[in-house]
N, C-alpha and C positions, 0 to 999 in steps of 0.2 A: 499548442497550449498557449494560453494567454497569461499575462502577468498576474491578474487576479486568481486564476486557477492555480498557478504555482504557489502564490502566497497562501492560499487556502490549504493546499496539500502540505506545504512546509510547516504551517502553523499547527495543523493537526498532528504532525509527527513530533512537534516541539514539546513533548511531555513524556516523562519517563514511562508511565503506564501505557500510554498510547503507542509509543515506539516499541515497547516490549510486546504489546498485543499485535501490532502489525507484523513484527518479526515472527511471532508464533503463527500468524495466518500464512505468511510466506512459506514457512516450514510445512504447514498442513497441505498446501497445494490447492488446486482448483476445486477439490471436493469440499473444502471448508471444514469448519469446526464449530461446535455449539458455544454460545457465549459463556455458559456455565463452566464448560471445560477450560476455556481460556482463563476465566477468573480463578479456577482452582489451580491451574498450572502456575499462574503468576502471583497467587496468594493475595488477590485483590477482591474486596467484597463485590458480589454480583451486581448490586445496584450501581456501584461506581464503575464497574466494567461496562455495563450497559450504556452509561453516559459516555464513556470514552469511545466505545464502538460506534455510537450514533455520531459522534464528532468525526470519526474517520470515514463513516459512510457519507456524511454531508460533504466532505472534502472530495469525494469521488474515488478515493483509494481503496475502498472496501464496499462490497455489496452483501446484502443479506437476503435470505428467503426462508420461508417456513417449511419445516419438515415434521409434520404431525404437530406435536406440542412444543417442539424445539425450534429455535431460530438459529440457523446456521449463518456463519460469516465466512467470507473468503476475500483474499486480496484480489484487487483488479490489476493484474500484471500489466495490462496495456496502459493503464493510467500511470503506473510507476515508470514504465518505459518512456512515455511521453514526457514526464517530469524530468527524467534523466537526460533525455534528448534536448529538452528546453534549456536545462542548466549548462549543457556542454556544447550547444550548437555553434558558438563562436569561440571555442576553446583555443586558448593560447595565441590569439591574434593571428590565426592562419598558419601556425606552426605546430601541426599535429604531432610531430616527433617529440615535443615536450610532454604532451599529455598521454601519449601512447595511442593505441588504436581504439578509441572509445566508440567509434562508429561500428566496429565489429561486435561490440556488446549489444548493440541496438538493432541487430538484424531482425527482420520480421519473424514473429512467432506464430504458432498454430492458433487459429481462431478460438478453439475450445479452451485454450489456456489464457489467451489475452482478451478475455471478455470484459 
């Protein structure tokens, strides 16, 4: 991950509605959830939620696809893993005992989940 990619991802998450939407997508898993359902769960107007989901998608943290008349959204777990790895790659100046075993959290995951 590059600095501009990390800045885009962190900027996308730096809003309460977008952070809540991303967390809802993580809970939903790789099968995703419709934008309207996210808006209902978070009590956010659908048009505002569409704007926030588009921002998350442009950042690379979320992907969307059409399912009939609905647009489904899902978290891109691989992108979040890349972001976390980027943020912690030089953790604690070479003293990993301070940070704990962060590398264990970033072990490879199944391709169907980390798309």
